[in-house]
N, C-alpha and C positions, 0 to 999 in steps of 0.2 A: 502578612502572616498567613500561612496555609493551615487551616483547621478543618477537619472533615465535618465535625458537628459543632454548631454554635447556636446560642440563644441571642437574638437581637432584642435589646431593651430600647424602646422608643421613649425618650425623656420628655415629659411635659412640665419640667421644672420642680419635681419633687425633691425635698430635702433628703429623701431616703433612696434615691436612684442608685447611688454608688453602693449602697448596702445590698440592693437587689443583685448587682453584679458580683459582689463579694460572696453572697450566699450561694449563687450558682456555681462559682468557681470552687468553692469549698466542697461542692458535690462532684468535683472533677469533670465539670462541663464548662467549656469556654463560653464567655459572655462578652458582648460588646455593646457599648452605649452609643446611640446616635440621637441627635435632636429631632423633635417632631417635624422639622422642615425636610426631613429625608423624603425623597420622591419614591413613588411606587416602583419605578424602574430600578432605582438604587436598592430598594428592599429586595427585589427579585434577584438582582446580581449577587447579593450576599449569600443567597441559597441557605438561609437559616433553617435550623431544625424546628425552631419555635420562636414565637414573638411574645414579649411582655410589654404591655402599655403601662407606663408608670403612673403614679399619682401626680398631683400638681396643686398649686395654691389657688387656682382660679375656680370660678363657677363655669360650667359648660355653657351657660347662657350669657356670660360676660361679653362685653364688646371686645372684639378681636381675640376671643378665647382660642387657645391653641387647639388644633384639630388634626385630622388626617384624612386621606383619600378613602372614601367608602369602599373602593375596590380592594383595599387591603384585606377586607373581611372575606374576600372571595378567592384568594390565591391558594387555598388548600393547605395552609400551614396552621398548626394549633396556635391559639392565641389565649393569653391570660391578661385580663384588664384588672388593674389594681386601683381602687378608689376612683380618682378622676378618670382613669383609663376605662373602668367599668361604666361609669356614667356616660362617657363619650360614645361607647359602643351602643348603649341603649338609645341615646339621643339621635345618633346618626341613623339608626335603623327604625326610628318611629316610636320608640318608647317615650315615656314622660319622666322628666327629672324636675323636682320642685325644691324650693327652699324648705328645709326641715323646721318644724315647730320646735323640736328638741334636738339641737345639734349634738353630735357625738364626738367627744375628744377624750382621749385616754382609754382606759380599760373598759371593756364591755363583754357581755356573755354572748357567744355565738352558738346557735343550735342548728344542727344538721337535720334537714327534712327527711332525706333518704340517702342510702348509700350510693356512691358514684366514684368514678376514677380519681377525681381531684381530692376526695376526702377518704380514700382507702386507709383503713387502720387509724383514722383520726377520731378522737373522742367525740361522742354525740353532742356533748356540751363542753365548751372550753372558753378560756379567757383570750380575747383578741384585742389588738390596739387599733383604735379608731381615730380619724382625724378628718371630719367632713361636716359641712353645714348644709349640704343638699342631700336629697335622697330620691331613689327611684320609686315612682308611684304606679307606673304601668309598664309592663314588659313588652318588648318588640315581639313580633310574630315569630313563632317557633322557639321561643325562649321559655325556660322553666325555672322556677325558684328552687335552689338547692339548700338554702338555709336562711335563718332570720336572726335578728338581734332585737332588743327591746324597742328600739326606735326605727329599725330598718326592716320592713316586711320582705324586701328583696335584698338581703345582705350578701347573698351569693346567687348568681344565676348562670345559666349555660344554654347554648345550643348544642346539645349532645351529638347531633348528627354531624355538624360542621366542626366539632372540637373547639368551640369558642367558649371560654369560661370567664367569669368575673367575680371578684370579691370586693366588698366595700371596705374591708379592713386591710391592715398591712402585715402580710405573712413574713416579711423580711426582717421585722424588728424582733428583738429578744422578748419583748413583752407579750407577743403572741405565742401562747403556749405550744401550739401544734404547728407553728409556722414552718419549721424546717421540714416536717413531714409533708405539708401541703406543697411546698416548693419542689421537693423531691418527687412527689406524685405527678406534678405537672411535667417535670423533666423526664421521668422514667416510665410512668404509666401512660401518659398522654403523648409526649413528644417522642417516646421510644429512644431516648438518648442512651448511650452505652457507658458514659462516664469514664472516658479514657484520656481526658485532658491531664497531662502531667509533664514534668520538666523534660524528661528524655524525649518525648514526642516533639516538644517545642524545639529542642536543640537540633534534632534530625531534620525537621521540616524547614527550620529557619536557615540552616547551613545550605540546604538544597536550594532554597529561594535566593540566598545571597550569591551563591556561585552562578546561578542563572542570570541574575540581574547585573552583576558586575562584569562578567566576561573576563577578558585578558588584562584589563586595566588595573592600576594600583589604587589603593584606598588609604586615605589619611584619617587617623583616629584622634579625636580630642580626648587626651588622657589627663583627667584631673587627679586620679588616684583614689577616688571614692568607690563605693560598692558598684554603682551602675557603670561607670566608665571602665572599671577593672574587668567586670564580667563581660562587658561589650567587647573590649579589646581582645580578651582571650577567646571569646566566641568567634570573633573575626579571624584571629590567627588560626583557629581550628578549621575555619572555612576556606581561607585563601592563603595561609602560610606566609611566605616572605613578601607577598604583594602588599602586606600591611605595613604602613609607616605610622608610628605613634608620635604625636607631638604634644609635649607638655609646655604650656605657656605659663611662665611665672609672671603673673600680672601684679604682683606685690600685694595681693589681697588674700593670699593663702595664710594658713596658720604658721606659727613660728617654725622655721627650718623645714617646712613641709615639702617645698619644691625639690630641695636637695635630696631628701629621703626618697621621694617618689622616683626620681631618676635612677638612684642607686638600686632600689629594690626591683624595679621593672626590668632593668638591664641584667642584673645578676641573678635574680630569682626566677623570673619568667622568660628570660632570654628574648625580650622584645627589642625591636629596633626603636629606640626612643631619641627623639630630637628635642633638646631643651632650649627654649627660646626665652631669653630674659627681656620682658617687655614692660617692666615696672614703670619706667619713666614715662612711656607712652600712655599707659592707662591712667596714671596719676595726673598727667598733664591734661588729658581729656576730661577728667572728673573734677578738675579744679573749680571750686566755686559752686558745684552742683549739690543741692540738698534734696531735691524732689526724688523720692525712691523710684518712680517709674522712669524718670530721665536717667538715673544711674543705671538701672537695669538695661535700658536700651542702648546707652553709650557703651556699656561693657559688652553687650551682645554684638554690636556693630564692629567694635574694635577687635573683638575676638575673631570674627570672621575675616576682617581685613588682614590680620596677622596670618591667619591660616591660608588665605588665598595667596598671599605673598610667598609663603613657603611652598605652596602647591605648584606655583609657576615654575619651580625648579625641576618639575617632573612633567614631561610631555604627555605621559599616559595616565595622569592622575585626574579623576573626575568626581570622586565621591568623598564625602565627609561623614564619619560615623560619630554619633552622639548617644549618650545613655539616657535619653528622654524617657520619663515614666508617664503612666496614665494620669496620676494626680496632677503632674505638671501641665498636661494637655487640658484637663478639665478646668483647672484654676485659671488657665490662660485663654479659655474659650471666648470667642467674640461676643459682643453685646447682642448681635442679631441672631445668636443661637439661643438655646433654652436657658443656659446659665449666664449670669453676668460675669465679667472679668473681675476676679478677686485681686489678682496681681499678675503682671506679666512675668513669666519665667524666662530666665536668661537663655535657655536652650529651646524656647518655643517662640514666644512673642517678641523676644529681644532681637531676633535675627532680621536682617534686612530682607525686603521682598524679592530683590534680585540678587542672586548669588551665582558665581561661576561654578560652584561645586554643588552636586546633587546630594541631598541628605539621605543617610541610611540610619534609621532609628529602630533597631531590632526589638526594643522593649517599650515601644510607644503605647502598646495596649496592655502593659503589665503593671502590677503593683510591686512595691519594694520587696515584700516578703516572697513574691514569686520569683523575682530576680535572684534573691538570695538562694532560693531552692535550686535554681538553674546553676548557680555557682557551686553549690554543694554537689550537684550531679556531675559537674565538670572537675571535681576534686580540688577546687581552689581552697587554699588554707583558710581556716576559720578566722584567723586574725584579720584577714582582708574583708571577709563577708560580714563580720559583726561590727564593723565600724559604723559610727553614727553618721547619718546623712549630713552632707555639707552643701550649702546652696551654690548654684552655678556662679553667681556674682560674688561669692566668697564673703569676706568681711565687710564689703561695701554695704550690704544690707543689714549688718549688725552694728554699723556706726550710723547712728541717727544724725542726719545733717551732713555737713561737708566732710570730705575725707582728706586728711592731711597725714604727713609722715609721722608726726608726733602722736596723733590719735590712733594710727595703725599700730605703733609700737606699744601703746598702752593696752589695747585690746588683745594683742598677741601675747603679751606677758600674762595678763589676767586669765585669758583662755587656757593657757598652758597649766596654770596653777589649778584652775577649776577641774579640768579633765584629769590631771594627775591625782588630785585628791579623791575624786569619785572612783578612780581605778584602784587607788590604795585601799579604799574602804570596800572594794569588791561590789560596787554599785553600777559599774559601767554597763554590764549586760542586762541589768534590770531597767535601764533607761533607754528609751527610743532615741532621744536626741538631747544633748546638753550643750549649752553655749553661753557666752557672755555678750551683753549688748551695752554699747557705750552711748549714754544719753547726751542730748545737746544742752545740758544744764550743769551748772556748778552750784555747790552749796557750801555753807560755812561749816568749818570743823575746827577741832583743836588738836594740835600735835606738838608735844614737848612744850606745853605752856604757851604756844604761839597760835595765833589765828590762821586758819587756812581757808582758801576759797578754791575748791578743786572739783574734779569730775565725779559724776555718779555712774556706777555700773549696775546693770540688772542681770541677775542670774536667771537662766531659763532651763528647766529640765522637765521633759514630758514623757508620758507613756503612750504608746499607740501601737496599732497593728499594721496600718498601711499609710499613715499620714493624712488620711481623709478626716479623721476625728482624733482628738487627743485630750489627755487630762494631765494636770500638773503632778509631778512626782513629789511624794511626801517624804522629804528629808526629816531626820530627827533634828531637834533644835541645836544639839551640840555640834553636829556635822556642819550645819549652816553657819554657826558661829565660828568654827575653825576655818572654814573656807573664806568667810568675810575678813577675818583677822589677818589671814595669810596674804590675801590680795592687798588689803590696805597697807600692811607693813612692808610689802615687797614691790609694789607697783607705784612708782612715782607719778603723782598727778591725780590720785584717787583718794578720796576721804569718806566715801559713802557707798555701801553695797546694799541693794534691795533684791527681793526674790519675787518673781512673777508667778502668781497663782491663778492665771487665766486658763480656761479650757478652750478647745477648738471644736465647734463654734462656742462662743461668738468671736473669739480672737483667732488669728492665724498662728501657726507655730513660730515662724520668723516674725520679727516686728515690722519689717518692711517687705 
């Protein structure tokens, strides 16, 4: 992706790192997250406008504590260290960081010593969010204290000449009263950003980059019919026209009648060249007897690519595969030797084989879901397509806990259709980020028509979110939940119990597998 100005966030394992990225993009400045293992040369190649060093769960004195090359502080780019990032700067430059007698977690009062660029128009005294057990007791040479808290004499410090700043608190969280102002001050007063990151700029620069990279060859696009693949396909069409071949693979794991509807809509509405491949039997055969969720994802990913490569061989000048991979997919599938542990492998990230004959094009790899929707709106894609709930790459395979069978697929398809239809009927669909049904690997006793039953349990899941990185469960009223449960149990054979998932993310993930 070509972006004139960007803020590089170096991640040291903070739970708030993605929130930093969000806050920056909300200010119309592009941000990108890289692990602390990024090399100095890689940093220089990125040509960032500014750098933010994130917080982290470690002590800077811990064995194998995450760190960075000291020369990073000499490359002439403004830097902001947050919490662990601030402490690392001080330690590396000869300051002293010690275990605090009074640890600071939660809300604290921050007081500014004197006016400066980072705290321009920020209240002299304000509430900030703390999360640290160490504190700075001695500053490095050429650094001055900008502010204090009750337990931190050096709660904010800076080398004003070199434009290197640090705060002990987290300006990215909502609990920090003046956090938004502080981040904007770093972006606009210190880094001199213009704040021109927007959808139209992305579309123009990405189309230019796609044309340059692809050349005269053809491109095959994995079309699932979801928001990401829809916008990706139409962006590719805008870039390369008839050189785009869209392939929809019906793997048998889609929602009820979904594959047929996708083919019809994209051919008639969007005038795309769509090849429909019925691969249900192949996918179900390879998934037979498999219960482990990671195995399921990887089998689906590998089978998916094999089917695509078989189709691609029909075209001598086809070398690229387009996918609608998003930033949360990449983050959650990050390798263990990066900063973040792998939460789960995403079908269109970690589920792909290491060796492929096709080169990947992922235009949205650095974007969040709401940003992709904004790009779709800019491209005048109808609202009905952009407002669809997210659907996982592996489809219903990760909503059936345990083995996948034809019968279990039929149960979840029927129940899912009822659930979605009911929330649409009650005009709740747009208020919910994602809603779906999960088929559990257990059966329970029930009573139907005076007879004993021993049948399946379904879980309903509905959440609210902005970008899928965090989520909360949707508060249905009791009557709505009762109606949905009754309708599913009365109309879907093989189900005698329905439960509702009230877990947030974190600690749970959105999908169950």
